[in-house]
N, C-alpha and C positions, 0 to 999 in steps of 0.2 A: 502492499498497498505506496503512496503516496503520501510524504508533508503537501497542503497546501500553497507552506510558502517558498517551495520550488517549482521553475517553470514545470509547465508540462507539454512534456520532451516530442507528445504526440500530437496537442493542438499548436506549437509553437506560442503559450497565449503565454503572462504572466498574472498574478491571482487578479491583479486588476484587469487585463482584458481579457479571464476568463468569465470574475463579472459580468463587466458590460457588457458582454454579450449573448453569458444569461437572463442579464435583463432584461435585454433585446427581445429572446426567443420567449420570457414570462410572461409581454408587452405583450407577443403575438397572438400563444392563445390565451393569457387575460379577456383582450379583446372572441378568439371568435367561443372562449365558454361562457361569454357576458350575452354571447347574439346569438347563443344555442340556451341561453337560463331564458329569456327573455319570450324567443317562441313555445318553451314551453309554454315558460308563464302564462303566454296567449290560447294556449290550447288547452289548461287544465282550468283559463277563469275565467273560462264568457267565448273563448275564441270560439268558437264551436254550439252555434245558434243548436235551440230548445227548441225541436218539434216544434212543438204544445204552440210554444211563443208562433210561430210562424204561424197558424191554424188561427181563420176568424173563432171568437168563441160560436158559434152555432157549425157543421159541420158535418157532413157526409161517411160514410164513409168509404166510396168513392176519394174523396177527395181529399182525404186521407191518407191514401195508397198511391194517387197524385202526385202526392208533396214527400210523400217513400223518394218516386222512384225519380222525380227531381236533385231530392237529398242524393239522390248518387246509394237509397241504402241496396245490398246484396238481396233482400228479400222484400218485395216490392207487398208481399202479405198483409195488413195494419194490425191483426185478431192480438195477433200476443202485447203489441203497444197501446193494444185502446185495453184492454185487460187491467194491463198493467197501469198506465193512467188511470181507470175506473179500481181499480185496484187502491192507489194511494188516493182516490175520494175529488183529484182534479177534474174530473168528466163525468154527464150521467148519459145515460141515453134518452131518451123521449120517446115513447111508444106513438106518441102523435102524430111528427115530423118527421119519424123516422131518420132522426142524427145527434146527432153527439153536441151535447154541448159542456162549459166550464162552466162551474162549478163557483159558489161566491171564494172559497176558501181560497180557491184555484187563484184568479183573479186578485184579489187581495193580496195575498204573501206575490203574486209579481209583477207584484204592478210597472209600469211604466215610467 
């Protein structure tokens, strides 16, 4: 193992030169890491749209299917998604109109 005080024969840099080169590399990597962190923050914190926010207050199953296709979902069938929203109390199905409606619980918690 070499001492930090001696010149490094494999790179030809003194200790000060080695530190300076290391600092330059760290600043480059630091910038790249910060960009990655910002992108991750965007994705995790609202970068991807909440599909129920994109739907009107009253919508049909077919409108939900169209939205899933538009958003690039692999499975366009909205059955599981509608069941999950219903289970969470975000929507209710109205037999009279044959449409789903957003609940007051959802509208009050997701007011824009």
